N, C-alpha and C positions, 0 to 999 in steps of 0.2 A: 667576636664583636669586634667590630672596627674602632678605632680610636676616634675621637670627635675630630672633625676636619679643623686644620689651622685657618685663620682668617683668608689668607690668601688661596690656600686650597678650595675655601668654600667656595671664594669668588669665583676661581675657574671653573670650579664644578657646577656652579649654578648657571653658567652658561652653557657649558655641556649638556646638563638637564633640561635646560629652557628651550635650547635651540633643537635635541632630539635627532642629531642627525652627525656625521663625522665630521670635527671640526680640526681646523690646524691651529697651531701655534700663534701663528700671523693673524687669523679671526680672533681669537680670544685675545691679545694684545691690542690690535687696535679697539676693540670694544672696552677693555680694561683701562686704556689709555682717555678714555670720555670722563673717566672717574679718577684719574690719579696718574702720576708719572711713574712708567713701570719700564724697564728695559726687556728686551724681544729674549736675552740669556735668561733673566728671571723667570718670565713665564713657562719656556722651554725647561728649566731645572724642576719648576713645581710641576708640570705635566709628566715630566720623566718619573718624578716622586709618585704621582698618582699613579703612574703604570707599575711603577715596583711594587707598591700598597696593593695592585690588584682592583682600584677603583675605573680603570679605565682600560680598555685594549687599544691595539695602536695597530694599523696597517702602514705598509710605507705606500709611497703614490709620488712619483717623480723622487726628488731628493729630500722631499717631506713626508711626517706622518701626518696619518688622519688618526684623532681619538674618540673613540665611542664609549659611553658611559658602560659600565657593566651592570650596573642597577638603577633603580631609581630613586630619587629623592624622599620618596614615600617609603620605600623600603630602608633607606639610611635613616631617617626620622624614628622608623617602628624599632629599628636594631638598638638605638640610642636609649628609646625609654623602656627598652625591655631591659637594657644593660642596667637601668638606672631602677630598675624595679625590683631585679634580681639580688642587686647589692644590698636591698634593705633586710635587716634583722625582721622586721614584721611588715610583709608585703602587702595586707589586707590593709594596714594604716597608712602606708606609702600611698597606695590606689585612692583611699579616701582623702585624704592631702592633695592629690594632685587632681580628682575631681572637684575639689573645693576650691581649686586655681582657676577651674575653667570658666569662661563667658557662657553667656547662654547658646550663643552659636556654635561655640566648639561643644557643649553639652548635646546641641541637637545633633552634630555631626556624630559625636560617640554613640548616640542612640540609632541614627542611621547605620553606622557601622557595625554595632551589635545585629541590628536585623538582617543584614546582608550577610555576615556570617553564621547565623542561625538560620537562614534560608539555604545557603549554600553548604554549609558543615552541619545539619542538625545532628543533634546528640542522638545516640541510640537509647532505644526504649530500654529503661532498667529491666533486668531479667528477673521473671516471677519469680516471687519467694517461694521458698519449700514450705509446703504445708507441715503444721506442727503435728505432733503424733496425738493421735486421738480424735483429728479432724475429720470431717468428710473427705478432703483429699488423700488424708494418709489411709483411710480404710480402703480406697480404689486402688490403692498400689498393691494390699495384701489379697486380691482375686477375691472369686465370689465364694459362696458357702460351698456351692455345687462341688466346685474344684476340688475342695480341700476335703471333702468327705471320701 
């Protein structure tokens, strides 16, 4: 499980995820500077750290790198939720509490997600139960009287 992104890491990754294309430090810097005062070297360090942590891959282009996200924001959010759920000593209670915090829109999204997962990954049919001794099914496995004589 990845550890949660820091505030500046999240701001950088948000841009990488939203733009969904290879980006340079300069592009991210210019966009971040619309919200805050930040140095080029700070953004470069954060993007290098994200690369070292496996969040982005990079390719050299001229004298700069172009960075691309390794996974999606949805996958990141899912990993965080899964980690939180896995740390609970009572996973069912944690889910009930989590669902209780959801808005109506979030519950509808959850229902949609469950339908998609069930459609794309149906649960296998349960194996038929073995017949109990003395039932019709058990007698069928013993053979016919003609074979026993």
